[in-house]
N, C-alpha and C positions, 0 to 999 in steps of 0.2 A: 504494499499499499503506499503511495508516494506521502512524503511528507508535507507539511502546509507551506514551508517554504519552497520545495519542488512545484507545488500547485501555484503558488503566488508568481514564481518564475515564469511558468507555463501561461499563466493569463496575462502577465506583462508581454511577453513575446507574441501572443495572440493580438494583444491590444495595439502594438507596434506594427504587426502584419496588416491588420484592419485599418488603422488610421493612414497608415502610408497609402492606401487606395484610394482616398479622398484628398481633395485640396485643402478645403476649408473647414472649420468648426466654430464654435462658440466659447469665450472665455468669460467665466463669471467671478465676480468679487463684489465689493461693496466700495460706493463712494458717497462720502458724506452721510454715512449710517445706512444708506438705501443701497439695496440689492441691484445689480445690473448685469447684462449680457451684452457682449460687443463681438461681432464677428472677426474673423482672422484668417490670415493663410497660415498653413503650417507646414514645417517638414520634420522630419525625426533625425537626429543626429547623436550617435552614441548613448541611444536609449533616452534622450532628452528630447522634448518638443520645444522648437524654436519657432516664435510667432512672428508674422510681419504684420503690422497695423497701421492705421492712418495716424499720425502724431497730432494733427489738427483737431481731433476729438478730445485729446487730453486723457482717454482711458488708460493708457500706459502709465501715467503718474499714478492711478488708484492700484494698477497692478504690481508695478515693480516693488519689491521688499515686502509683500504680502503673499498669504496663502491663496491660491486661486484654483479653480476648477476649470478645466477645459474639456469639452466635449465635441465629438465628432460622429457622423453617422451616415447610413446609407438610406434611410427611412424613405425618404422621398424618390429616391432614384433606384431602389433595389426592387425587383419583384418577389412577392411573398414566396413564390415556388423556389426560387434561388436562394433564399434566406436573407434576413436583415438583421442589422447588428447596429449597437451604439456603444461607444467607448467614452469612458470618462477617467481624466488623470487629475489628481489632485495634488498639489506640491506648492514649494516656493517659488516665486517667479522673480528674476531678476532682468535688468536690462542689459543688453549685449550687443556688440559689434559683430556681426558674421564675418567669416573669411570669405575671400572671394568665391571659392568652391560651394560655400553655403548659399551665397547669394544667387549662384547659378540654379542651385536646385529649387529656389523659389520661382524661377522663371521671371518674365515681365512683370513689373507692378502696373496696377491700373493708372491712367492719366488724371483721372478725378476722383475725388470722395464728396459726395454731396455737394457737387459743382464747385469745389476748389481744388487747385492742384494736389494731387495725392503726395504727401511727404512722410516716407516710410520711418516706422521705428521698430526695433527688434526686441523680442522678449525671450527668456528662455525658462521653462519649467522644469524643474527637477522633481520628477513623480515620487511622491510618498506612498500613495494609494492609487492602485489601477482597478477599475470596474469594467468587465465587459459583459454585455447583454446580447444574446443571439436568439433571434427567433426563425425556427425552420419548419418545414413541412407546411407551408400556407398552400393555398389553391393559386393556380396561375389565373391571373385575370386580364382581360383586355384593357387597354390604356382607354380610360374614359373621363371626362371631365366631372369632378366632383363638384357639388355646390357645398359650400362651406359657410356661407353667409346666407341668412333669410331676409 
């Protein structure tokens, strides 16, 4: 029977594998005692999640030096028959300057964020806790427009 440490390492490896298959996720922390979510582009380097965000929003100031949660999923893109998943990393976040190789992994940055020139800032999350949830065995469905608002 595998030890708890072995199970944690296996879950962490699975989380890294899954998060590497999507480009964006959401970082959660609090700002002025209120919780918030912000979208971010991510890469994984040596088991750490590195984020690229728009500096103009100021969200990086609330994240850097704090414990944050970062989540990504394929819930809007994955077909239930193929399996759907969500991953969450919780850990300490710090501001970083990525290497040229890491910048290349991010790919081109957007030109604008909410109408203003995109000004990148980079953060690294050192995962302390990792959670993976996978949904499997769903029925294949045709692509159809769902009405989410009445």
